[in-house]
N, C-alpha and C positions, 0 to 999 in steps of 0.2 A: 541780303543778297539772295537772288534766286538760285535754286539748284540747277546747274547747267547740264543739259543733256542734248545729244543729237536727236533730231526727229528722224523718222524714217520716210524717205522719198521713194516712190515706186520706181521700178526699173524701167527705163525707156530705151527702146531699140530704134536706132536711126535718128534722123533729124531732117529739118526742112532744107532743101537745097536750092541752088540758083534756078533750076529747071521748074521750080514751083513758086517762084517769086515774080510778082508783077511790079512794074515801075510806073509812077505817075509823074508827069512833068507839066508844070504850068507855063504855057507859052507866053503869058503876059509878065513873066518874072525872069529877068536875065540871069539871076543866080540859079533859078530852077533849071533853066535850059542848059546852062554850062555844067552844073553838077549832075544833072540827069544824064547828059551825054557821057560824062566821065565815069559815072557809076555803071552805065550800060556796058561800056567797054571793059571796065575792071571785073565785072561779074558775068560778062558775056550774055547779057540779056537781049534777046532778039527784038526787032521792031514789033513782032506779033504780040509781044507781052509788054509793050510800052504804050500807055494811054496818055495822049496829049490833050490837056484841057485849058480852059481860060477861066481863071479865078481872080477875084480882086486880091491884090497884094496888101492885105491889112491883117491885124492881129486876129480878129474874130469874124466869123461868118454869121449871117442871120440864119435862123432855121430854114427859111425858104431857099437861101443860097446853098445851104448844105444839102437840102433835099434834092435839088437839081444835080449837084455834084455826085451825090450817092447813086442816083439813077444812072448817071454816066458810067460810074465804076461797075455797077451791077451788069449793065448792058454789055460793056466791053469785055469784062473778065469772066462773068458767069461762074462756072465751076472749074475754070482752067488753072487758077492759082490758089495757093494756100496762105500767102502773105503778100504784103505790099511794102514797097519803099516809096515814100512821098518825098519828092525832091524839092523841098523848100523849107524856109524858116517861118514864114507866115503864109496863110492863116494857121494858127495853132489851136484855135478854139472855135466852138459853136455855142454862142451864148456862154453859159457856165460850163458846158461840157468840153473836154479836150476833143480835138478832131480825131485822134486815134481811138478814144473811147466811144465817140459817136459812130465811127465806122464799124467798130466791132459789135457794139451792143444796141445801136440805134440811138437817135437823139432823145434825151430824157428831159422834157420841159418841166416836169414836176420838181426835179432836183434844183432848178434855178429859183424856186420859191424859198428854199432853205438849203444852201449848199453844205451845211453842217449835218444834214440828215444822212441816214443810210442810203446807199445807192445800189444799183443793180449788181447782183453777184455774177461773177464770171464762172461759168461751168468748166472753163479751161484751167482754172487755178489748180495747181498740184496734180494735174492729170498726166496720162501716159501718151496722149495723142501727139502724133507728128503731122497730122492733117487737120488743123483747127477749123478750116472752113467746111470740109466734108463731114467731120465728126461733130462739130459744135455750132455750125452755122455762123461762125465769127470770122470777120475779116480783120486779122491782126495786121497792124501797120507800125512803121517807125519812120520818123522824120530824119532825112539826111541833112540835119541842121547843124550849123556852126556859125561863128560870128562873121566869117567871110569865106570867100571861095577857096583861098589858100588853106585855111584851117579845115574846111570840109573835105578837100582832096586828101589832106594828110590823114584825116579820120578814116576815109575810105581805104587808103593805102594800109593803115594799121589793121583794119578789119581783114583785108585779104591776106596780109602777111601773117596774121595770127593763126590761121587754119593749121591744125595738126601739130602745133608747137609745144603744147604742155601735156603734163601727165606721162611723160616719157620716162622709162626706166633709167635710173642713174642720173637724171637731171636734177639740178637744185630746185627746191620747192618754190612755188609761187607764193607770194605773201598776201594774206587776207587780213585786212584791218577793219574790225568792228569798233567804232569809236563812240564813247560816251563823253559828252561835253558838259560844261557848266550850265548849259541850257537844259534843264531837266525835262521840260515838256517835250522839246524836240528830240530828246534822247530816249524816248520811251521804248524804242526798239531794243534797248539793252535787255529788256525782259525776254526777248526771243533769241538772244545770242547763244551760240553753242559754247562748249568748253574751249579754252585756249590750248594750243599745242600743235605738234606736227601730226598731220594725217597722211601717212605714207601711201595708203591706197589711192588717194586722190592726187598726191604730189603737191599738197599745199600746207602751209603753216599758218595757223590762225592766231591772231593777236587780238586781245581785248584791251584797247587803249583808253585811258582816261585823260583826255587833253582836249583843248579847244581846236587844235590843229596839229596834224602830223608835220614833221619837218625831216628832210634829208633821209627819206626811206626809199628803198629800191625794190625792183621786181614786184611791184604792186599789181595784184590781180583784181582785188575788191577793196574799195574804200567807201564804207557806209557810215554816215555820221548824221548829226542833227544840230543844225545851226543856221541862222539867217545868212551868214556869210562865212566862208572858209578861207583862211589865210594860208600863205606859204605853198600854194599849189605849184609854184614854179620850182620847188625843191623835191617834188615827188617824181620818182622814176616809174611811170606806168608801163606795164607790159603791153604789147599789142594784144588787143582783145579785152583790155581792162574795163570793168564796170564800176561806176562811182555815182553816188547821189547823196543829197543832204535832205533830211526831212524838214521841210518848211512849207509855208502856205503857197507860195507862188513861184516855186522852182521851175514850173512848166510854162509860166507866162513869159515868153521869150522876148521881153522888152524890159527896160530898166525902170519903169514907172513905179514899181512897188518898193524899191529900195532894197530888195533881196537879191542875192546871187541866183542866177538861173542855171539850168542844166548846161547851157552853152559854155559856161566857165570850166566845167569838167572836160568838155570836149576839147576846148582850146588848150587845156593843160595836158592833154594826152590820153584821156579816157577814150574808149571806143564806143561806149553807149552809156546813157544816163536816163534819168526819170525825174519828173516833177509834176506837181498839180497846177492846173490853170485857174482854179478858183478856190476860195477858202474851204478847206476840207475839214477843219477842226482836227482834233488829235485822234482820229480813227486810224488805228494801225492797219486796218484792212485796206485803206486807200494808198498804202505805201508798200514797197517791196518787202516781203518777208526775208530776213537776212539768211536764214538757213535754206529756204526753198530756192532762192536765187543761186546760191552756190551749189547746192546738191544737184540741180538740173544741169547747170553749166558744166560741172566736172564729168557728167555722163556723156558729154559730146554735143549737147544742145547748142543751137545758135543763140546769139545775144537776144534776138527777137523772142525766141521760145522761152529762154530762161527768165527774162524779165516779165513776160506776160504770165508765165506760170506762177510767178511769185506775188502777184497782186490780186487779192480777192475782189475788190471793188474798184475797177479801173476806169469808171466813167469820167472822172475828172483828171485822170493821169495821162500825161504826155510822154510817150516813149520816143527817145531821141538816140540816133546813132547808126552804125552800120549793121543792118539786121542779120546778115549772114555770118558774121564773125563767129568762129567755132574753134577756139584754141585746143579744146580737149577732144575734138573729133579725130577719128583715125582716117588715114589717107585712103583706105580701101572702102568701097561701097559708096563713093560719091561724096 
C-alpha cells in the first residue's frame, strides 16, 4: 500500500465567471439549438457571446472540418472569452483527438499514428490562472452533453443551483469517494489517492472504497473509479455540482459502439460534470483527471471547467462534459 499524503495545490484567487464564457450552438442540430437557448438563459449569456455555426452532426470531424470550425471560433471570440460551452453531444472528436482537446491545444495528427503515445502537455495543469486563454493561449471548453434534452436541462439546472452551496460553516460535509475496483489496470489512480477521513477546512469527507460499485450513498461530491461499466448509479445521491468519471478507454466516445459506459451515464445519473477519452489512451495516468488536483482546485471555489482542466496533464484525447460554470465552493461575493 502506498503511503498516502495530500499534495499541495497552489492558492487560486477568483474563478471564471459567466461574463468570460462563450457559447457555441450548432444550427444544424435541434438538440444544440434547444439546449443552447436554455443555457444562455440560465447563465445570462448575451447574443454577443453566442456563436452560431453549422457543423455535421456526427461523432467525428475530419481535420479539415475542424480547421474551418476553429477559424470561426477564433474570428468570433478573439480575446473576448476565457472558456467555451459547446452545446451538443456530437461531434465529440477530431479524428483521434477529442474536440475539447483540439480546441485547447490544436489538432495533433501525430497522435493518431499511435494513440497510446505521450501527447501534448497542458501548461494549465495545476496552475493558478483564472484566465486560461489570456495566460496560456488555451481555449478551454466543455460539452453541454447528456443523453437527451430533458437530462441536459437537468444538468444545467444542477450546475446553476450548485453555486455557493458547499464549504459553509456548520454544514454537513460533502462526500468524496475514491474507488478501487477489481479491475486493477483501470484502478491505477489509487496510487494518487489522498488519505481517508474528514477534512474540516474543505468541508468534505474522503472515502477510499474497495468495491466494483458504490450503492446507496448520499451527498456525493466526487465519485472517481476505474471500470468499463459502473452499476447502481441510480442509488447514488449526487450533490448539485458533483463530478464523476471512470477510467476506461472510451468514456468520452459518446456513442455505444465500444461496449463501454460513457460520460453521459454519469450526467444522466445526476453528476454535473464528467470526463472520458475519445480514443485508446492506454494506461497513462496523465491522460485522466488527477484525483487530488481535481478536488483541491474545486474546493477553492473553481468552476467545474477549471477544476477538471487543471487536473489533466495530457488532455488531447480527453472530452470534458458538463455544466462548465458550476462552482459549489465559490463565495457569493465577487461574482
